C-alpha positions, 0 to 999 in steps of 0.5 A: 500500500505504501509503495502504491501511494509513493508511486502515485505521489511521484507521478503526480509531482512529475505531471505537475512539473510538466504542466503548462500554464494553460493546463495547470491543475490545482495542487494535490496532496501526494499522500492522499491516494483518492486525490491522486486517483481522481487526478489521474482519472481527469488526465485520462479522460482529457487525453482520451477526448483530445485523441477522439476529437483529433480522429474526428477532425481528420475524418477517421470516424470509426476510430473516433466512435470507438474512443467516444464509446470508451470515454463514455463507459469509463467516465459516464458522468463527466462533461467530456462524456456529454460532448462525446455523445454530441460528437458521436451523432456527427461521426455516425452521420459521416460514417453513413450510419443514419439509423445509428446517428438518429438514435444517438440524436434522439438519446441526446435530446432526451438527456440534454434538452437544454444543451447549448448545441441542441439546435445543431442536433435538430438540424443534423436530424433533419439533414440525416433524414433529408439525405438518407433516401435512395432518391439521392442516387436515383436523382443522379441518374435522372430517375423520376422519384415522385412516385416513391414514398416521401416518408424521409422527406416528411421526417426531415421537414418536421425536424427542420420545422421544429428547429426553426420554430424553437431556434429561429435565430440559429445559424442553421435556421436559414439553410433549414428554411430553404430545405423546407421549401424544397421538401414541401415541393417534393411532398406535394409532387408525390401527392400530385403523382397520385392525383394524376394516376387517378385521372389516368385511371378515369377515377375522376372523383378521387382525382379531384378530391386529391387535387383539392387536398393538395391545393389546400395543404400545399399553397405556394408550391410548384404543384398548385398550377398543375393541380388547378389544371387537373381539377378543371379537367376532372370537372370537365369529365364529371360534366360540371362546366361551371366549376371547370370554368371557375377553376380555369379563371383562377388559373389564368388570373393567378398563373398566366405563365403556367405551362404543362411542362413545369420544372421540378423544384431545385434541390438545395446545394449541400454545404459541408456540415462542420463537426459540433464545436468543442465544449470548454470542458 
């Protein structure tokens, strides 16, 4: 026991002598084994975090995740563990592990609802859902994705909307709003494809109801003029000339330059998302 205390005391003296002014620590009693162990633990967690962050910054996300996990298991109640949880979300995202990233984000929100970087977490959740669909790959090859289920787009829209509502002055809010415009257009385009499908199958009542629903929920999107046109055509088929004429008058007055070959909304350019800022831990 005495040999152990003496060894720890010597190590403490050496570490204190080598410490810089920036990393200086409070003097400890070299004869107090518990104080020495706490000091050694602080040194270990700090070095472990620095190594993990260096791996993250260099793009070695797998190593960073392993080190963050080790840090959390060894020092679960430290401020470094909280920062490790935050940075693990980004590491999973950049490792193309959307499910793990979203799970980590949800855990962080539940555990740290008032964290200074909580807006970043909501934004990152939206970005993960925005990019996780296979539509990204199919769009590169010019495949039409309008008929695919836009569930991830809906989730992304909700994440961005929640972030913008709670943190309107966040540095991520402007980009989130732009993405919400695009997402709203994409979701409306999916609903529009259903209405057009009904029309092609001569289900004119179903097509008109779908068109009216789109006009009600997706005002301001690129799908409004085509849906007004489709609704007028449905009324023609249903032998409702007055309603058809009224809809065409609205279309002509509100969208005089409308053409059948309208262009889909432009996808926002993906700007590189930086890793979360390092906390002063």
